[in-house]
C-alpha positions as a printed Julia matrix, in Angstrom:
136×3 Matrix{Float64}:
  -5.03   34.81  -25.69
  -1.88   33.17  -27.49
   0.11   33.95  -24.2
  -2.44   32.15  -22.21
  -2.51   29.36  -24.11
   1.09   29.11  -24.25
   1.4    29.47  -20.5
  -1.37   26.74  -20.13
   0.97   24.26  -22.2
   3.86   25.31  -20.39
   2.0    24.72  -17.13
   0.95   21.08  -18.23
   4.58   20.38  -19.24
   5.88   21.68  -15.99
   3.53   19.44  -13.88
   4.54   16.61  -16.0
   8.26   17.19  -15.23
   7.38   17.66  -11.62
   5.6    14.31  -11.4
   8.28   12.73  -13.12
  11.19   14.16  -10.98
   9.0    13.08   -7.97
   8.75    9.46   -9.28
  12.47    9.33   -9.75
  13.44   10.66   -6.42
  10.91    7.98   -4.82
  12.64    5.26   -6.94
  15.96    6.33   -5.87
  15.14    6.58   -2.08
  15.98    3.79    0.34
  13.76    2.98    3.25
  13.33    0.49    6.04
  10.45   -1.96    5.61
  10.15   -3.94    9.18
   7.87   -7.02    9.86
   4.92   -6.46   12.01
   3.74   -9.84   12.83
   2.4    -8.72   16.25
   1.12   -5.63   17.96
   4.4    -5.72   19.95
   6.52   -5.85   16.83
   4.39   -3.07   14.97
   5.09   -0.74   17.84
   8.64   -1.68   18.15
   9.08   -0.96   14.48
   7.48    2.3    14.65
   8.96    3.75   17.61
  12.64    2.66   16.05
  12.1     4.71   12.82
  11.07    2.42   10.34
   9.87    3.96    7.17
   7.33    1.19    6.69
   5.77   -1.83    8.17
   4.24   -4.99    6.49
   1.72   -7.08    8.26
  -0.79   -9.87    7.24
  -4.39   -9.65    7.58
  -7.32  -12.02    8.04
  -7.09  -13.36    4.49
  -4.79  -14.08    1.87
  -1.59  -14.18    3.97
   0.95  -16.86    3.75
   1.57  -16.79    7.55
  -1.41  -18.71    8.86
   0.35  -19.25   12.3
   1.26  -15.5    13.03
  -0.81  -13.34   14.88
  -2.59  -11.43   12.14
  -4.56   -8.39   12.24
  -8.16   -8.35   11.9
  -9.61   -5.26    9.75
 -11.05   -3.39   12.67
  -7.33   -4.01   14.12
  -5.75   -2.68   11.01
  -7.9     0.34   10.82
  -6.17    1.28   14.12
  -2.86    0.38   13.56
  -2.98    2.03    9.97
  -4.03    5.36   11.64
  -1.08    4.87   14.45
   1.5     4.36   11.9
   0.22    7.24    9.7
   0.46    9.59   12.84
   4.42    8.86   12.85
   4.6     8.82    9.03
   4.97    5.05    8.71
   3.73    3.42    5.67
   1.6     0.23    6.0
   1.9    -2.72    3.58
  -0.02   -5.51    3.75
   0.65   -8.99    2.42
  -1.72  -10.85   -0.16
   0.91  -13.74   -0.69
  -1.24  -16.54   -1.56
  -2.09  -18.21   -4.82
  -5.8   -17.13   -5.08
  -8.17  -19.91   -6.29
 -11.08  -18.9    -8.79
 -13.58  -19.39   -6.11
 -12.04  -16.81   -3.8
 -11.71  -13.7    -6.38
 -14.89  -12.22   -5.27
 -13.67  -12.39   -1.48
 -10.31  -11.09   -2.7
 -12.02   -7.93   -4.4
 -13.91   -7.2    -1.13
 -10.81   -7.51    1.05
  -9.02   -5.32   -1.31
 -11.62   -2.77   -1.26
 -11.66   -3.2     2.63
  -7.99   -2.45    2.67
  -8.3     0.57    0.29
 -10.94    2.07    2.74
  -8.91    1.84    5.7
  -5.93    3.66    4.08
  -3.23    0.82    3.43
  -0.21    2.22    1.57
   0.77   -0.83   -0.53
   0.52   -4.43   -1.21
   2.98   -7.11   -1.28
   1.43   -9.51   -3.8
   2.55  -13.03   -5.02
  -0.07  -14.19   -7.68
   0.31  -12.58  -10.83
  -3.6   -13.12  -11.19
  -4.21  -10.97   -8.39
  -1.98   -8.28   -9.23
  -4.36   -8.04  -12.51
  -7.49   -7.89  -10.28
  -6.0    -4.98   -8.47
  -5.32   -3.17  -11.96
  -8.87   -3.51  -12.87
 -10.27   -2.92   -9.57
  -8.43    0.36   -8.63
  -7.69    1.45  -12.64
  -3.98    1.64  -11.93
């Protein structure tokens, strides 16, 4: 019994070390993050070997004049990018007003459901909402 407990403790410690090493490796990795302001730009970035792309959605993006993606289009493009091993980052880079908080939460849930890999956030209040919403 003592050997089993000792093994379990060692296993937990080993897992922690592996997680730590994985995190350290990720921090030390460099990659290319390409803008994908249009469908053509996204396709070109993926086919050119980008590690990740960033794009704007229908809400909370600073580039109103850009050809932003709808949620349905984003789902298709997220699947496309993931087929090629490319991460998708979505911009949430506007200052969120108090009356927009519920809309932001719903938008974030939609982004999570479609499998977005990361967010690019400007508003620190939005960062706090993300932390609470997803228990990060």
